[in-house]
N, C-alpha and C positions, 0 to 999 in steps of 0.2 A: 524372207529374213522375219523371223518371229521377233516379237517383242518381250523383253522381261520386263513386267510388270512391278517387280521388286526392285530392279536396278532403278526404273524412272521414279517409281517413288523415293527411294534412296536418295537419287539424284537430286531431286525437287524439294527434300528436304532441308537442304542447307540454302540458307539467306543469299549465300555470295554465289553459288551456283544457281540460284534464279535470278539474281542481277546481272551475272554472266549472259544468262538465256535474253533477258530483256533486253541488253546491249544487241545481242547476235540478231534479235527478231528484228532489228530496226535496217541493218546491213550486215553483208559479212565484212568480219573485220581480221586483219592480221594477228598473229599472236601479241607481237610489240604494240599495235593498236588499242588491243584488249586490255592488256598490261596497263597502259596510259589511261585507262579508265577505272583503273583501282589504285590510286598511287599508294594507299597505306598498305597495301599488299605487297610484298616482292614477288619477281617473276615467275620463283620456283611453285608458290601456293596458286598464282594464278594456272600454273599449267597443270600442278596436281588436281585442280578442280574440273581444269577441262580435260583431264582424261576420264574422268568420272562420269562426265555429261558424253563423252564419246562413246566408253563402253555401255552407255543406257542408250546410245542412238541418238540423242538430242542434239549433238554436234558433230557434223561431218566433215573432217579437214579436207582443204584442196590445194596441193601444192601448185604453184607458178613461179618457176623459177626456184630463186633462193628463199621466197616467201611462203608464208602457209597460210592461206585464209580459212577461218572456220566458217562455217554454215548453221544457221539454225535449223535442226528438222521437226517440225511441229508433231508426223505423225504420229511417234510414239504418245504423244499427250493425246490426239485424236484417238487413237485404237483405244486407249483408258477412257476417254469419256463416251465412247460409245459402247464400252462395254460395262461400265460402272455408274454412270450418270447419267446419260441419256436415259435409261431405261427408268430409273427411280424419277427422275424430273420429269417423264410423260405421265406415270401414275400419280404424283404428287399434282399435276397440272389438272390429269382428269380428276381427282377428288376435288380439287377447288370448283371445278366447272360442275360437279353435282352439287356441291354446297351451296353455289350460286342459284343452281336452279330450284333447291329446295328453299332458299331464302325469298327468292322470288316469287314461287308460288305461296309463299305463305303470306307473303306482303299482299299478294293479288288476294286471297281468302279472308285475311284480317280486314282489307279496306273494303270487301264487299258485306262483310258483316257489319260494319258500322255504318255502310250504308241501307240496309236493309232493314 
């Protein structure tokens, strides 16, 4: 299964959908339990947002009898992290290490000049 980066970014762009993911990362919840977490929203609204999260691959529903348990799937976020964030973070960390070395070597040179 391939990850649609655009669908994941669109899904996570909405604060309610991020809040749903926050609830589901703690434990799987039935749709009713999830709706109870957002009493200010009606069931249809929560279910529409769940649908967007499902299409993005962030929520995986599992039916057990009459209940539908919604499980959080972090893999699409991990794929985005590996593609977009990880390489940039590594480059930034490398740049910071280079700056640290330059500053430390500059301090060593300055202290040697003061003593000399």
